N, CA, C and O atoms as a GROMACS GRO file, in nm:
protein
  544
    1MET      N    1  -0.017   1.895  -0.457
    1MET     CA    2  -0.008   1.759  -0.407
    1MET      C    3   0.024   1.660  -0.519
    1MET      O    4   0.072   1.550  -0.494
    2GLU      N    5  -0.004   1.702  -0.644
    2GLU     CA    6   0.025   1.611  -0.755
    2GLU      C    7   0.173   1.574  -0.759
    2GLU      O    8   0.208   1.458  -0.779
    3HIS      N    9   0.259   1.675  -0.739
    3HIS     CA   10   0.403   1.650  -0.745
    3HIS      C   11   0.445   1.550  -0.637
    3HIS      O   12   0.527   1.461  -0.661
    4ARG      N   13   0.388   1.566  -0.518
    4ARG     CA   14   0.422   1.473  -0.408
    4ARG      C   15   0.371   1.332  -0.437
    4ARG      O   16   0.438   1.235  -0.404
    5LEU      N   17   0.254   1.321  -0.497
    5LEU     CA   18   0.202   1.189  -0.535
    5LEU      C   19   0.294   1.123  -0.638
    5LEU      O   20   0.321   1.003  -0.630
    6ILE      N   21   0.341   1.202  -0.734
    6ILE     CA   22   0.433   1.149  -0.835
    6ILE      C   23   0.562   1.101  -0.768
    6ILE      O   24   0.611   0.992  -0.797
    7LYS      N   25   0.615   1.184  -0.678
    7LYS     CA   26   0.738   1.148  -0.606
    7LYS      C   27   0.719   1.017  -0.529
    7LYS      O   28   0.804   0.928  -0.537
    8HIS      N   29   0.610   1.006  -0.455
    8HIS     CA   30   0.585   0.883  -0.378
    8HIS      C   31   0.560   0.763  -0.469
    8HIS      O   32   0.596   0.650  -0.435
    9GLY      N   33   0.498   0.786  -0.584
    9GLY     CA   34   0.478   0.678  -0.679
    9GLY      C   35   0.611   0.620  -0.725
    9GLY      O   36   0.628   0.498  -0.730
   10PHE      N   37   0.705   0.707  -0.759
   10PHE     CA   38   0.836   0.659  -0.803
   10PHE      C   39   0.917   0.599  -0.688
   10PHE      O   40   0.994   0.505  -0.710
   11ILE      N   41   0.901   0.652  -0.568
   11ILE     CA   42   0.969   0.591  -0.452
   11ILE      C   43   0.919   0.448  -0.432
   11ILE      O   44   0.999   0.358  -0.406
   12LEU      N   45   0.789   0.428  -0.442
   12LEU     CA   46   0.735   0.292  -0.425
   12LEU      C   47   0.782   0.198  -0.536
   12LEU      O   48   0.810   0.081  -0.511
   13ILE      N   49   0.792   0.249  -0.658
   13ILE     CA   50   0.844   0.165  -0.767
   13ILE      C   51   0.989   0.127  -0.738
   13ILE      O   52   1.029   0.013  -0.761
   14PHE      N   53   1.067   0.223  -0.689
   14PHE     CA   54   1.206   0.194  -0.651
   14PHE      C   55   1.211   0.090  -0.539
   14PHE      O   56   1.291  -0.004  -0.545
   15LEU      N   57   1.125   0.106  -0.437
   15LEU     CA   58   1.120   0.008  -0.328
   15LEU      C   59   1.081  -0.131  -0.380
   15LEU      O   60   1.130  -0.232  -0.330
   16ALA      N   61   0.994  -0.134  -0.480
   16ALA     CA   62   0.956  -0.262  -0.540
   16ALA      C   63   1.076  -0.330  -0.604
   16ALA      O   64   1.094  -0.451  -0.590
   17LEU      N   65   1.158  -0.252  -0.672
   17LEU     CA   66   1.276  -0.310  -0.736
   17LEU      C   67   1.374  -0.363  -0.633
   17LEU      O   68   1.431  -0.471  -0.650
   18ILE      N   69   1.394  -0.287  -0.525
   18ILE     CA   70   1.482  -0.334  -0.418
   18ILE      C   71   1.424  -0.459  -0.352
   18ILE      O   72   1.496  -0.554  -0.322
   19THR      N   73   1.293  -0.458  -0.329
   19THR     CA   74   1.227  -0.574  -0.268
   19THR      C   75   1.245  -0.698  -0.354
   19THR      O   76   1.263  -0.809  -0.303
   20GLY      N   77   1.241  -0.680  -0.486
   20GLY     CA   78   1.261  -0.792  -0.576
   20GLY      C   79   1.395  -0.860  -0.558
   20GLY      O   80   1.409  -0.980  -0.582
   21LEU      N   81   1.495  -0.783  -0.516
   21LEU     CA   82   1.629  -0.839  -0.496
   21LEU      C   83   1.639  -0.928  -0.372
   21LEU      O   84   1.725  -1.015  -0.365
   22VAL      N   85   1.551  -0.905  -0.274
   22VAL     CA   86   1.560  -0.981  -0.149
   22VAL      C   87   1.464  -1.099  -0.142
   22VAL      O   88   1.457  -1.169  -0.040
   23ILE      N   89   1.389  -1.122  -0.248
   23ILE     CA   90   1.291  -1.232  -0.247
   23ILE      C   91   1.354  -1.365  -0.207
   23ILE      O   92   1.298  -1.434  -0.121
   24PRO      N   93   1.467  -1.405  -0.265
   24PRO     CA   94   1.522  -1.536  -0.229
   24PRO      C   95   1.567  -1.548  -0.083
   24PRO      O   96   1.571  -1.658  -0.028
   25ALA      N   97   1.600  -1.435  -0.019
   25ALA     CA   98   1.649  -1.439   0.119
   25ALA      C   99   1.538  -1.433   0.223
   25ALA      O  100   1.565  -1.449   0.342
   26ALA      N  101   1.416  -1.411   0.181
   26ALA     CA  102   1.305  -1.394   0.276
   26ALA      C  103   1.265  -1.526   0.340
   26ALA      O  104   1.279  -1.633   0.279
   27GLU      N  105   1.216  -1.517   0.462
   27GLU     CA  106   1.162  -1.634   0.532
   27GLU      C  107   1.045  -1.694   0.454
   27GLU      O  108   1.030  -1.816   0.446
   28ALA      N  109   0.963  -1.605   0.396
   28ALA     CA  110   0.848  -1.648   0.315
   28ALA      C  111   0.862  -1.582   0.177
   28ALA      O  112   0.811  -1.472   0.156
   29PRO      N  113   0.930  -1.648   0.083
   29PRO     CA  114   0.957  -1.588  -0.048
   29PRO      C  115   0.832  -1.548  -0.126
   29PRO      O  116   0.833  -1.448  -0.198
   30ARG      N  117   0.724  -1.624  -0.113
   30ARG     CA  118   0.601  -1.587  -0.185
   30ARG      C  119   0.543  -1.457  -0.131
   30ARG      O  120   0.487  -1.378  -0.207
   31LEU      N  121   0.556  -1.434  -0.001
   31LEU     CA  122   0.513  -1.307   0.056
   31LEU      C  123   0.603  -1.194   0.008
   31LEU      O  124   0.555  -1.084  -0.020
   32ALA      N  125   0.732  -1.219  -0.003
   32ALA     CA  126   0.824  -1.117  -0.054
   32ALA      C  127   0.790  -1.082  -0.199
   32ALA      O  128   0.795  -0.965  -0.238
   33LEU      N  129   0.755  -1.182  -0.278
   33LEU     CA  130   0.711  -1.156  -0.415
   33LEU      C  131   0.583  -1.072  -0.414
   33LEU      O  132   0.566  -0.983  -0.497
   34SER      N  133   0.494  -1.101  -0.321
   34SER     CA  134   0.372  -1.021  -0.308
   34SER      C  135   0.405  -0.877  -0.271
   34SER      O  136   0.344  -0.784  -0.324
   35ALA      N  137   0.500  -0.857  -0.180
   35ALA     CA  138   0.540  -0.721  -0.141
   35ALA      C  139   0.598  -0.647  -0.261
   35ALA      O  140   0.571  -0.529  -0.280
   36HIS      N  141   0.677  -0.716  -0.341
   36HIS     CA  142   0.734  -0.658  -0.463
   36HIS      C  143   0.622  -0.613  -0.557
   36HIS      O  144   0.624  -0.501  -0.608
   37THR      N  145   0.526  -0.700  -0.580
   37THR     CA  146   0.414  -0.669  -0.670
   37THR      C  147   0.328  -0.556  -0.614
   37THR      O  148   0.285  -0.468  -0.688
   38ILE      N  149   0.302  -0.559  -0.484
   38ILE     CA  150   0.220  -0.455  -0.420
   38ILE      C  151   0.286  -0.319  -0.435
   38ILE      O  152   0.219  -0.221  -0.466
   39ALA      N  153   0.417  -0.312  -0.412
   39ALA     CA  154   0.486  -0.184  -0.425
   39ALA      C  155   0.480  -0.132  -0.568
   39ALA      O  156   0.459  -0.012  -0.589
   40LEU      N  157   0.497  -0.220  -0.666
   40LEU     CA  158   0.485  -0.177  -0.806
   40LEU      C  159   0.345  -0.124  -0.836
   40LEU      O  160   0.329  -0.016  -0.893
   41MET      N  161   0.244  -0.199  -0.796
   41MET     CA  162   0.107  -0.158  -0.824
   41MET      C  163   0.069  -0.032  -0.748
   41MET      O  164  -0.001   0.054  -0.802
   42SER      N  165   0.115  -0.019  -0.624
   42SER     CA  166   0.085   0.100  -0.546
   42SER      C  167   0.153   0.223  -0.605
   42SER      O  168   0.095   0.331  -0.608
   43GLY      N  169   0.276   0.205  -0.652
   43GLY     CA  170   0.346   0.316  -0.717
   43GLY      C  171   0.273   0.362  -0.841
   43GLY      O  172   0.256   0.483  -0.863
   44ILE      N  173   0.230   0.268  -0.922
   44ILE     CA  174   0.156   0.303  -1.044
   44ILE      C  175   0.022   0.367  -1.008
   44ILE      O  176  -0.021   0.462  -1.074
   45LEU      N  177  -0.043   0.317  -0.903
   45LEU     CA  178  -0.169   0.377  -0.858
   45LEU      C  179  -0.149   0.522  -0.818
   45LEU      O  180  -0.228   0.608  -0.856
   46LEU      N  181  -0.043   0.551  -0.741
   46LEU     CA  182  -0.018   0.690  -0.700
   46LEU      C  183   0.011   0.779  -0.821
   46LEU      O  184  -0.031   0.895  -0.823
   47LEU      N  185   0.080   0.727  -0.921
   47LEU     CA  186   0.104   0.804  -1.044
   47LEU      C  187  -0.028   0.833  -1.115
   47LEU      O  188  -0.049   0.944  -1.166
   48ALA      N  189  -0.116   0.734  -1.120
   48ALA     CA  190  -0.247   0.754  -1.184
   48ALA      C  191  -0.331   0.855  -1.106
   48ALA      O  192  -0.397   0.940  -1.166
   49ILE      N  193  -0.329   0.845  -0.974
   49ILE     CA  194  -0.405   0.940  -0.892
   49ILE      C  195  -0.352   1.082  -0.913
   49ILE      O  196  -0.429   1.177  -0.920
   50ALA      N  197  -0.220   1.095  -0.923
   50ALA     CA  198  -0.161   1.227  -0.950
   50ALA      C  199  -0.214   1.284  -1.081
   50ALA      O  200  -0.235   1.404  -1.093
   51GLY      N  201  -0.234   1.197  -1.178
   51GLY     CA  202  -0.283   1.241  -1.309
   51GLY      C  203  -0.426   1.294  -1.308
   51GLY      O  204  -0.462   1.374  -1.393
   52ILE      N  205  -0.506   1.250  -1.213
   52ILE     CA  206  -0.646   1.296  -1.206
   52ILE      C  207  -0.671   1.387  -1.087
   52ILE      O  208  -0.785   1.430  -1.065
   53TRP      N  209  -0.568   1.416  -1.009
   53TRP     CA  210  -0.584   1.492  -0.885
   53TRP      C  211  -0.657   1.624  -0.908
   53TRP      O  212  -0.742   1.663  -0.828
   54HIS      N  213  -0.622   1.693  -1.016
   54HIS     CA  214  -0.683   1.825  -1.044
   54HIS      C  215  -0.833   1.814  -1.075
   54HIS      O  216  -0.903   1.916  -1.076
   55ARG      N  217  -0.882   1.696  -1.101
   55ARG     CA  218  -1.024   1.677  -1.131
   55ARG      C  219  -1.110   1.649  -1.007
   55ARG      O  220  -1.232   1.645  -1.016
   56LEU      N  221  -1.046   1.630  -0.892
   56LEU     CA  222  -1.121   1.602  -0.770
   56LEU      C  223  -1.182   1.731  -0.716
   56LEU      O  224  -1.111   1.829  -0.690
   57VAL      N  225  -1.312   1.730  -0.700
   57VAL     CA  226  -1.383   1.845  -0.644
   57VAL      C  227  -1.412   1.811  -0.497
   57VAL      O  228  -1.515   1.754  -0.464
   58LEU      N  229  -1.317   1.848  -0.412
   58LEU     CA  230  -1.325   1.820  -0.269
   58LEU      C  231  -1.277   1.942  -0.192
   58LEU      O  232  -1.204   2.026  -0.246
   59SER      N  233  -1.318   1.952  -0.066
   59SER     CA  234  -1.268   2.060   0.019
   59SER      C  235  -1.119   2.037   0.048
   59SER      O  236  -1.068   1.928   0.023
   60GLU      N  237  -1.052   2.138   0.100
   60GLU     CA  238  -0.910   2.123   0.136
   60GLU      C  239  -0.890   2.008   0.235
   60GLU      O  240  -0.798   1.928   0.221
   61ARG      N  241  -0.977   2.001   0.332
   61ARG     CA  242  -0.967   1.894   0.433
   61ARG      C  243  -0.987   1.757   0.369
   61ARG      O  244  -0.913   1.663   0.398
   62GLN      N  245  -1.086   1.746   0.282
   62GLN     CA  246  -1.111   1.618   0.214
   62GLN      C  247  -0.992   1.579   0.125
   62GLN      O  248  -0.956   1.462   0.116
   63LEU      N  249  -0.933   1.678   0.059
   63LEU     CA  250  -0.815   1.650  -0.024
   63LEU      C  251  -0.700   1.598   0.062
   63LEU      O  252  -0.630   1.505   0.022
   64LYS      N  253  -0.680   1.658   0.178
   64LYS     CA  254  -0.572   1.612   0.267
   64LYS      C  255  -0.598   1.471   0.317
   64LYS      O  256  -0.507   1.388   0.320
   65VAL      N  257  -0.722   1.443   0.356
   65VAL     CA  258  -0.757   1.308   0.402
   65VAL      C  259  -0.736   1.208   0.288
   65VAL      O  260  -0.682   1.099   0.310
   66THR      N  261  -0.778   1.244   0.168
   66THR     CA  262  -0.761   1.157   0.052
   66THR      C  263  -0.613   1.132   0.024
   66THR      O  264  -0.571   1.018   0.006
   67TYR      N  265  -0.536   1.239   0.021
   67TYR     CA  266  -0.392   1.230  -0.007
   67TYR      C  267  -0.323   1.140   0.095
   67TYR      O  268  -0.255   1.044   0.058
   68TRP      N  269  -0.341   1.170   0.225
   68TRP     CA  270  -0.271   1.093   0.327
   68TRP      C  271  -0.322   0.949   0.336
   68TRP      O  272  -0.246   0.859   0.370
   69GLY      N  273  -0.449   0.927   0.304
   69GLY     CA  274  -0.501   0.791   0.301
   69GLY      C  275  -0.435   0.708   0.193
   69GLY      O  276  -0.399   0.592   0.216
   70TRP      N  277  -0.419   0.767   0.074
   70TRP     CA  278  -0.353   0.695  -0.035
   70TRP      C  279  -0.206   0.669  -0.002
   70TRP      O  280  -0.154   0.560  -0.025
   71ILE      N  281  -0.139   0.771   0.054
   71ILE     CA  282   0.003   0.755   0.088
   71ILE      C  283   0.019   0.647   0.195
   71ILE      O  284   0.100   0.555   0.180
   72TYR      N  285  -0.057   0.659   0.303
   72TYR     CA  286  -0.045   0.562   0.412
   72TYR      C  287  -0.076   0.420   0.364
   72TYR      O  288   0.000   0.327   0.390
   73SER      N  289  -0.187   0.404   0.294
   73SER     CA  290  -0.226   0.269   0.252
   73SER      C  291  -0.125   0.208   0.156
   73SER      O  292  -0.101   0.087   0.160
   74SER      N  293  -0.064   0.289   0.072
   74SER     CA  294   0.035   0.237  -0.024
   74SER      C  295   0.160   0.188   0.047
   74SER      O  296   0.205   0.075   0.024
   75TYR      N  297   0.217   0.271   0.133
   75TYR     CA  298   0.339   0.231   0.204
   75TYR      C  299   0.311   0.121   0.307
   75TYR      O  300   0.389   0.027   0.320
   76ALA      N  301   0.200   0.132   0.379
   76ALA     CA  302   0.169   0.033   0.482
   76ALA      C  303   0.145  -0.104   0.420
   76ALA      O  304   0.183  -0.206   0.479
   77ASN      N  305   0.082  -0.108   0.305
   77ASN     CA  306   0.057  -0.236   0.238
   77ASN      C  307   0.189  -0.304   0.201
   77ASN      O  308   0.209  -0.422   0.228
   78TRP      N  309   0.278  -0.227   0.139
   78TRP     CA  310   0.409  -0.282   0.103
   78TRP      C  311   0.484  -0.328   0.228
   78TRP      O  312   0.536  -0.439   0.233
   79PHE      N  313   0.489  -0.241   0.330
   79PHE     CA  314   0.566  -0.274   0.449
   79PHE      C  315   0.507  -0.393   0.525
   79PHE      O  316   0.582  -0.479   0.572
   80ALA      N  317   0.376  -0.398   0.538
   80ALA     CA  318   0.313  -0.508   0.612
   80ALA      C  319   0.347  -0.643   0.549
   80ALA      O  320   0.382  -0.738   0.619
   81ILE      N  321   0.338  -0.650   0.418
   81ILE     CA  322   0.365  -0.777   0.350
   81ILE      C  323   0.514  -0.809   0.352
   81ILE      O  324   0.552  -0.924   0.369
   82LEU      N  325   0.599  -0.707   0.336
   82LEU     CA  326   0.743  -0.730   0.344
   82LEU      C  327   0.783  -0.774   0.485
   82LEU      O  328   0.864  -0.866   0.501
   83PHE      N  329   0.727  -0.710   0.587
   83PHE     CA  330   0.754  -0.748   0.726
   83PHE      C  331   0.709  -0.892   0.750
   83PHE      O  332   0.779  -0.970   0.815
   84GLY      N  333   0.593  -0.927   0.697
   84GLY     CA  334   0.546  -1.065   0.708
   84GLY      C  335   0.640  -1.162   0.638
   84GLY      O  336   0.664  -1.272   0.687
   85ALA      N  337   0.693  -1.121   0.523
   85ALA     CA  338   0.786  -1.207   0.449
   85ALA      C  339   0.915  -1.229   0.526
   85ALA      O  340   0.971  -1.338   0.524
   86ILE      N  341   0.962  -1.125   0.592
   86ILE     CA  342   1.088  -1.134   0.666
   86ILE      C  343   1.071  -1.215   0.795
   86ILE      O  344   1.159  -1.293   0.831
   87THR      N  345   0.958  -1.196   0.862
   87THR     CA  346   0.936  -1.262   0.992
   87THR      C  347   0.859  -1.393   0.982
   87THR      O  348   0.848  -1.466   1.080
   88GLY      N  349   0.805  -1.421   0.866
   88GLY     CA  350   0.724  -1.542   0.850
   88GLY      C  351   0.582  -1.526   0.902
   88GLY      O  352   0.511  -1.625   0.919
   89ALA      N  353   0.541  -1.401   0.928
   89ALA     CA  354   0.406  -1.375   0.980
   89ALA      C  355   0.306  -1.384   0.866
   89ALA      O  356   0.298  -1.294   0.782
   90GLY      N  357   0.229  -1.492   0.862
   90GLY     CA  358   0.140  -1.513   0.749
   90GLY      C  359  -0.003  -1.547   0.783
   90GLY      O  360  -0.077  -1.593   0.696
   91ARG      N  361  -0.045  -1.526   0.908
   91ARG     CA  362  -0.184  -1.559   0.943
   91ARG      C  363  -0.285  -1.482   0.860
   91ARG      O  364  -0.389  -1.536   0.823
   92MET      N  365  -0.255  -1.356   0.831
   92MET     CA  366  -0.349  -1.273   0.755
   92MET      C  367  -0.341  -1.301   0.605
   92MET      O  368  -0.430  -1.263   0.529
   93THR      N  369  -0.235  -1.368   0.562
   93THR     CA  370  -0.215  -1.397   0.420
   93THR      C  371  -0.173  -1.544   0.404
   93THR      O  372  -0.062  -1.572   0.359
   94PRO      N  373  -0.261  -1.636   0.440
   94PRO     CA  374  -0.222  -1.777   0.446
   94PRO      C  375  -0.180  -1.837   0.311
   94PRO      O  376  -0.092  -1.923   0.307
   95LEU      N  377  -0.240  -1.794   0.202
   95LEU     CA  378  -0.203  -1.852   0.072
   95LEU      C  379  -0.063  -1.809   0.032
   95LEU      O  380   0.019  -1.892  -0.006
   96ALA      N  381  -0.036  -1.679   0.038
   96ALA     CA  382   0.096  -1.630  -0.001
   96ALA      C  383   0.203  -1.674   0.098
   96ALA      O  384   0.319  -1.692   0.060
   97ALA      N  385   0.166  -1.692   0.224
   97ALA     CA  386   0.263  -1.733   0.326
   97ALA      C  387   0.282  -1.883   0.330
   97ALA      O  388   0.366  -1.934   0.404
   98ASN      N  389   0.203  -1.954   0.252
   98ASN     CA  390   0.213  -2.100   0.245
   98ASN      C  391   0.196  -2.163   0.384
   98ASN      O  392   0.263  -2.261   0.418
   99GLY      N  393   0.103  -2.105   0.462
   99GLY     CA  394   0.072  -2.160   0.593
   99GLY      C  395   0.166  -2.122   0.706
   99GLY      O  396   0.147  -2.165   0.819
  100MET      N  397   0.268  -2.041   0.677
  100MET     CA  398   0.363  -2.000   0.782
  100MET      C  399   0.296  -1.906   0.881
  100MET      O  400   0.205  -1.831   0.846
  101THR      N  401   0.343  -1.910   1.003
  101THR     CA  402   0.300  -1.813   1.104
  101THR      C  403   0.424  -1.766   1.179
  101THR      O  404   0.521  -1.839   1.195
  102GLY      N  405   0.417  -1.641   1.224
  102GLY     CA  406   0.528  -1.582   1.298
  102GLY      C  407   0.496  -1.572   1.445
  102GLY      O  408   0.402  -1.636   1.494
  103THR      N  409   0.574  -1.492   1.515
  103THR     CA  410   0.548  -1.469   1.656
  103THR      C  411   0.418  -1.391   1.671
  103THR      O  412   0.370  -1.330   1.576
  104ASP      N  413   0.362  -1.395   1.791
  104ASP     CA  414   0.239  -1.320   1.815
  104ASP      C  415   0.258  -1.172   1.785
  104ASP      O  416   0.170  -1.108   1.728
  105PHE      N  417   0.374  -1.117   1.823
  105PHE     CA  418   0.400  -0.975   1.798
  105PHE      C  419   0.403  -0.944   1.649
  105PHE      O  420   0.340  -0.848   1.604
  106SER      N  421   0.476  -1.024   1.572
  106SER     CA  422   0.485  -0.997   1.428
  106SER      C  423   0.349  -1.014   1.360
  106SER      O  424   0.316  -0.938   1.269
  107GLU      N  425   0.272  -1.111   1.405
  107GLU     CA  426   0.138  -1.129   1.349
  107GLU      C  427   0.049  -1.010   1.384
  107GLU      O  428  -0.033  -0.968   1.302
  108LEU      N  429   0.064  -0.955   1.505
  108LEU     CA  430  -0.014  -0.839   1.547
  108LEU      C  431   0.022  -0.716   1.464
  108LEU      O  432  -0.066  -0.640   1.423
  109VAL      N  433   0.151  -0.696   1.439
  109VAL     CA  434   0.195  -0.583   1.357
  109VAL      C  435   0.135  -0.592   1.218
  109VAL      O  436   0.079  -0.495   1.166
  110VAL      N  437   0.145  -0.709   1.156
  110VAL     CA  438   0.091  -0.728   1.021
  110VAL      C  439  -0.060  -0.708   1.021
  110VAL      O  440  -0.114  -0.641   0.933
  111ALA      N  441  -0.129  -0.765   1.118
  111ALA     CA  442  -0.275  -0.752   1.124
  111ALA      C  443  -0.316  -0.606   1.141
  111ALA      O  444  -0.406  -0.559   1.072
  112PHE      N  445  -0.250  -0.534   1.231
  112PHE     CA  446  -0.282  -0.392   1.252
  112PHE      C  447  -0.262  -0.313   1.123
  112PHE      O  448  -0.348  -0.234   1.084
  113LEU      N  449  -0.148  -0.333   1.058
  113LEU     CA  450  -0.120  -0.259   0.934
  113LEU      C  451  -0.222  -0.292   0.825
  113LEU      O  452  -0.272  -0.201   0.758
  114LEU      N  453  -0.252  -0.420   0.807
  114LEU     CA  454  -0.345  -0.457   0.700
  114LEU      C  455  -0.487  -0.405   0.725
  114LEU      O  456  -0.554  -0.360   0.632
  115VAL      N  457  -0.532  -0.411   0.849
  115VAL     CA  458  -0.666  -0.361   0.879
  115VAL      C  459  -0.670  -0.209   0.866
  115VAL      O  460  -0.763  -0.154   0.806
  116SER      N  461  -0.571  -0.140   0.922
  116SER     CA  462  -0.572   0.007   0.917
  116SER      C  463  -0.554   0.059   0.775
  116SER      O  464  -0.618   0.157   0.738
  117LEU      N  465  -0.470  -0.005   0.696
  117LEU     CA  466  -0.453   0.042   0.558
  117LEU      C  467  -0.578   0.016   0.476
  117LEU      O  468  -0.610   0.093   0.386
  118SER      N  469  -0.649  -0.092   0.507
  118SER     CA  470  -0.774  -0.119   0.435
  118SER      C  471  -0.877  -0.010   0.460
  118SER      O  472  -0.946   0.034   0.369
  119LEU      N  473  -0.886   0.033   0.586
  119LEU     CA  474  -0.979   0.142   0.618
  119LEU      C  475  -0.937   0.272   0.551
  119LEU      O  476  -1.020   0.344   0.496
  120ALA      N  477  -0.807   0.302   0.554
  120ALA     CA  478  -0.758   0.424   0.490
  120ALA      C  479  -0.783   0.421   0.340
  120ALA      O  480  -0.824   0.521   0.282
  121ALA      N  481  -0.760   0.306   0.276
  121ALA     CA  482  -0.783   0.294   0.132
  121ALA      C  483  -0.931   0.308   0.098
  121ALA      O  484  -0.966   0.370  -0.003
  122LEU      N  485  -1.018   0.250   0.181
  122LEU     CA  486  -1.162   0.263   0.156
  122LEU      C  487  -1.207   0.409   0.165
  122LEU      O  488  -1.285   0.455   0.082
  123VAL      N  489  -1.157   0.481   0.264
  123VAL     CA  490  -1.192   0.623   0.278
  123VAL      C  491  -1.139   0.701   0.158
  123VAL      O  492  -1.212   0.782   0.100
  124SER      N  493  -1.014   0.678   0.122
  124SER     CA  494  -0.954   0.752   0.009
  124SER      C  495  -1.022   0.719  -0.123
  124SER      O  496  -1.047   0.808  -0.205
  125ALA      N  497  -1.053   0.592  -0.145
  125ALA     CA  498  -1.121   0.554  -0.268
  125ALA      C  499  -1.260   0.616  -0.274
  125ALA      O  500  -1.303   0.664  -0.379
  126SER      N  501  -1.331   0.613  -0.161
  126SER     CA  502  -1.465   0.673  -0.158
  126SER      C  503  -1.460   0.822  -0.186
  126SER      O  504  -1.540   0.873  -0.265
  127LEU      N  505  -1.367   0.892  -0.121
  127LEU     CA  506  -1.354   1.036  -0.145
  127LEU      C  507  -1.312   1.065  -0.289
  127LEU      O  508  -1.358   1.162  -0.349
  128SER      N  509  -1.226   0.981  -0.345
  128SER     CA  510  -1.183   1.001  -0.484
  128SER      C  511  -1.300   0.983  -0.580
  128SER      O  512  -1.318   1.063  -0.672
  129ILE      N  513  -1.379   0.880  -0.559
  129ILE     CA  514  -1.497   0.857  -0.644
  129ILE      C  515  -1.593   0.973  -0.631
  129ILE      O  516  -1.645   1.023  -0.731
  130TRP      N  517  -1.617   1.016  -0.509
  130TRP     CA  518  -1.709   1.128  -0.485
  130TRP      C  519  -1.654   1.256  -0.548
  130TRP      O  520  -1.729   1.333  -0.608
  131GLY      N  521  -1.523   1.278  -0.534
  131GLY     CA  522  -1.462   1.399  -0.590
  131GLY      C  523  -1.467   1.404  -0.741
  131GLY      O  524  -1.485   1.511  -0.799
  132VAL      N  525  -1.452   1.290  -0.806
  132VAL     CA  526  -1.461   1.285  -0.952
  132VAL      C  527  -1.606   1.297  -0.997
  132VAL      O  528  -1.635   1.365  -1.096
  133ALA      N  529  -1.696   1.232  -0.926
  133ALA     CA  530  -1.838   1.235  -0.964
  133ALA      C  531  -1.895   1.375  -0.954
  133ALA      O  532  -1.982   1.412  -1.032
  134ARG      N  533  -1.848   1.453  -0.860
  134ARG     CA  534  -1.898   1.590  -0.842
  134ARG      C  535  -1.854   1.680  -0.958
  134ARG      O  536  -1.917   1.783  -0.983
  135LYS      N  537  -1.750   1.642  -1.026
  135LYS     CA  538  -1.698   1.723  -1.138
  135LYS      C  539  -1.791   1.715  -1.258
  135LYS      O  540  -1.808   1.813  -1.330
  136SER      N  541  -1.852   1.599  -1.279
  136SER     CA  542  -1.932   1.580  -1.401
  136SER      C  543  -2.073   1.630  -1.389
  136SER      O  544  -2.150   1.620  -1.485
   0.00000   0.00000   0.00000
């Protein structure tokens, strides 16, 4: 799984670079800048997780949950904020959106993604901490 984490880390960094090019064209440029930054940080996070993956003492099932939680939360975070930047959906991110709001549907999509990715990240972070702590 380390190789796949590395691959996804670099894909997210690439997506961050592409996102940086569209910042001026976005409905909410500050949200687009946030999406750019999130993709960079998520890519680096996945590279770091790949570096310690072999140290996680977890069952196969726990490793899969951890892996998919990190992958989902990384991509969903980037996409949710980029989607908000394109559609102007900013209820969940009022500071970065500068008070903009989108259609009810776009706001619902962003809210669903942000809430679900937060839960996935919490589960993955908890399992990662537990997996590393069990090693020592």
